[in-house]
N, C-alpha and C positions, 0 to 999 in steps of 0.2 A: 550570285552570292557572291561576294568581295570579302578575301581576307587581305588582312596587309601586315608586315611582319616589319619592326624597325628595333635596334640596337640603338639607345638613343642616348648611350652613354652619361647617365643620369635623369632620373624624371625631373627633379627639382630646376636644372640648370636647365633642361630646354622646354620648360612651360612657360619661362622667362624669356624665350627665341620665339612665342609665338607655337608651343606647340596644338594648342585648343582649336586655333584658326588653319591650323595643317590638318587635324581631325576631321573639321567639320568639311574640307575640300577635297580630302581621301573619299568621303561616301562609303567607307567600307561597313560592313555588317558586323566583321569582329576585327578587333584590333591586337595583337601582339606585340610587346613590347619586352628587351630583355636588357638587362645591365643597370636598373632603376637607381639605384644606389640609394634607397629610402625606406625605412619603415612608415607603416602608413599615418603613424603620429606626426611625423614629420612634413604629411601633405598638405595642401590646401585643400580646401572644401570643394572646390570648383573643378579638380582633379580628382579627389574620391568619386563623387558625384555627379559626374556628366549626363545632362538630362537624353532620355532614348539608349543607354547605356546601362548594362550590371555590370558590376567593376568589383574585379578578384585582384588582390596582390599575395606574393609570394616574396619573404624576404629572410636574409640570412641571418644566425646570430650575431655576426660582426656588423655595426653600422657602416655604411657610406660604401658598399660591396656587393655586386651581383646582384640579384633579385631580380623577378620577374612581375609582368602583370599582365591582364585579360582584361579588354571592352569587350562586350559582346551584346547585338540589341535583342537576341535571341539568349533568355534564359535556358542555359545549360540543363541536363537534365540529374548530372553529378558534377561536380569538383573534388580533385584531389589534389594535392599537393605534395603528398607522399611519395616516393619513390622506389628507395631502399635506403635503410638506416643509416650505411656508410655515406650517403651523399645530402640528407635531407636537411642537413645544416646551413647548408649554402645557397639555400634557396634558389634553385635552377629551373624549376618546372614544376607549369600548372597544367592539369589535364583537363580537357573538358570534353564531358561525354553527349553527343546531341543525338537527335533521334537518325538522322543520316552519315554520320560519319563521328570518329574519336578524333581529337584534335591534341596533340601536343605542343606547347609553347615553353620552348627550351633556351638555356644559355647555357653552352656546353662550354667545360671548364677550357682555359689556356694552359699548354703546358712548357711555356718558354722560360717562366721563372726558374725552375730546377730541376732536376731527373726526377726528384721525390712528386711534382707536380705533371710531370709528363706520365707517370706510372698512374695517377689520380684520374687525370684526363681519358687513360686507354681503359680506364677501369671502370669508369661512367660508361665511355663510349659502348662497350661489349654487356655490361649492365641494360643500359638503353636499347640496344639491339633486341634481348631477350624478352625485354618488355614491350616492342610493337611486333614481334613475332607471336609473341603469345598474345597479343590483341588479335592479330589478323585470323589466329587458330579460330577464336570464337566466332568468326564468321564475319567481324565489322571491318569496315570501311575503316581508315586509318590517314591523318595528315598530321606530320611534324614540321615547325619551323622555327627558326634560331638561326641566332650564331651559333655555328657548329665550329667555328676557329679550326677550320684546315680548309685549306686549295685542292680539289681533286684533281685537275690535270693541269699540263702547263699551260693549257689556254686560258688556264683560273686566275694568273698571277702575271704580274709586271716583269719579272726577274726569278723565272724558275733554276736556271742553274746555281746563280748565287742562293736561293734558301734551300737547297736540298737538304742541307744538314740542319735546317734550323726547324723547330717547333712549328706545326703548321702549314706542313709542307713536308714533313717525312713519311718514310715509303710506307711504315705502319698505321700511320692516321690516315695516308690517301687509301691504303687497303682497306679500311673499314668501312669508308663510301662506297668502295665497289662490293664489299659483304652486303651493305647494306639495298646496293641495287640488286644484287644478285637473290636476295631476299623478298624480291618482288616490290620494293618500292621504286619511283621514279623520281629522279630530278627534272620538277618542272620547266625552270626555265630550258633547259636545252633541248625540251620536245621542239622551242619555239625559235629557239637562237643558238646557232651554233659558232658565232663570231667571238676572234677574241676582242681584249681592251672590252669588258662587261664586269666593271668589279664593283663592290659593295662597303668596300673598307680601304683608307688611306689614311696614311701617319700624316697626323696633323703638324708633329715637332719639323719635318722638312717639306710641308707645303706640298706634299704629292700629289693631293687631291687637282691643284692647279696645273701639274702636267698628266696626270691619272696615272701616276704609279701607284697600283691598285693589286688588292687580293680579291677574288669572289669568295667569299668564307659564310655568306648568307646564304639559306636557303629554304625553299618550300618542297618537301618531298610527299608524296603520294603514294597509296596503295594501291596497285594494278588494276584495282575494283572500280577505281575511279575516273582510271584515262578517259572513260568516255565522256565523262560530265567535266572535263578539264578545257576551257574555253580558252586562255590566257596563263603566262606568266610575265611578269614586266620587272625589274631593276629601276625603279625611282631614281637616278642619278642628280635630278635636278633640288632635291629637297633638304634644303643645308640644315645645321644647328648640331651633329653629331660628327663623328669621325667615320661613321657607318652610314649608308644610306638604304630607304625603304624599299621593300621587295611588295611585290603583291600576286595573286591567282582570281580567275576569276573560275567558277564553278557553276552549271546548269541546274540549279537548286532554287 
């Protein structure tokens, strides 16, 4: 089974750049998208009803902002959009429960705009960690993916020293990823690749992608009880159309 995740920075925008062609070539059983920036009534019919896929969308109250989408060949046993009242209005999460695992597709908040948004981001982080720990305690296998909006280690961004005081690489944000790992979750990409210069986001304004001046802020995490099923974890930095690139994992299911 292949699961792919991509912050597409606008579903309507990437639709015009050949998104459906990419989806066909990706050959994934599950596609998770973040930052869709669209309500369902704003989307074309061939996005809402892709042949062979069940489609689910979560959008915020505010139009043109945030949002996540899930396209899945296997119909989940249950779909949830509610996470915690304080966070539900921003449309940042879809939880899909399958027979063999529970999947969270998440667009985590960005903390750069203000101290208040950083506080919101950290509160979201802590609540989400409690959620996945609770899910594990039920005996369920857990996968979560998406734009986490934080680079974990110095190896995960081009200019670590210059960004030590910027949201996205603050000690408390990086410590949260440590907590995730210490709670029994695996950063799948680092199982297979320990090298630098593997990024998933580049600043469009400075044409950073051409120089590979980037950040690895998009992740697939799995609970440790899925480690034996994990076959691969990749970053597809050749896929264009967004300031992020897709990532994927393959599991023996």
